[in-house]
C-alpha positions, 0 to 999 in steps of 0.5 A: 119189323127188324131187330134194330127197329125193335131195339130203337123202339125199346130205347125210345120207350125207355127214354119216354118212361124215364123222362115222364117219371123224372118230370112228374116226380119233380112236379110233385116236389115243386107243387108240395105234394111230395114228401121226400122224407119226414124233415121235408115237412118243415123244409123250404121248397128250394131245398126240397128241389135241391134234395130231389136232384141229390138222390142217386135214383134221380141222377141214375135215371137222368143218365139213362135218359141221356144215354137213351137219347144218344142211342135213339139219335144215333150219336154213339161214336164218342167216349162220352157216350160210352162212359155215360152208357156204362155209368147209367147201366151200372147206376140204374142196376144198383138203383133197382137192386138197392130198391128191391133189397133195402128201400121199399116205398113209403106207406105214406106215399100218395098214388102219384108218389107210388107211381113215380117210385115204381117207375124210377126204381123198378120199371126204368131199371128193368127196361134199361137192363133188358134193352141193353141185354137184348138190343145193345148196342154191342161193342160200345164199351172198352176197358178205357171207359171203366174207370171214367164211368166211376167218376160220377158215383165217386163225385156223388158220394163225395158231394153227399158227405161234404154237404151233409153236415151243412144241410143236416140231411143225407139222401139215404140212411146208409150214408147218414154220418150222424146216425151210423158214424163216419167209420160205418159210412166210409165202409158203406161207401167202399162197398158201393164203390166195389159194387160199381167196379164189379158191375162195370167189369161184369158189363164189359165182359158180358158185352164182349160175350154177347158180341161174340155169340151174336157174331157166331150166330150170324156166321 
């Protein structure tokens, strides 16, 4: 099996794991078996579904699935792919880092919930990062893609903060204006934005470095 075929198989596996985890988690929400947070006990099902799609983890996994699908289908010659690829890579990396540092799984999770949590927060981030580092595709990110890749996280932050006061809910404690205050929340948003920009720039630099090393090895 050639490296490209191994890479395609790896990206296909990542796609399947991401889609499976997303669908299973949504099924648990719709069926009422999943409690996203303590307030969900008294929250209507449509609102629980909306909250499901409001989580950064869910959105980053969706973007990973989209980028993997485009890679597997060999549809990589557009800026849309490059932006989605970079945004998904950075987003899922942030998901893995934050989950490891600040968001351990709830002790009240059922077995199914715990499986979903580990797939979405650990397995998909690991598969995505390793797949990018080892298999590429290389030279699919440019400086012109860096700022457009920030559109999604900025819009997510803006929508989260705008909707929070009306629905009385925030997906993460570090964005809960009612608990930590507006100033602290804005500071956290600034840190998140800088982290995205830094990781995006690092991904751009690493992609070029890996491309040069591969070209040198092939020479």
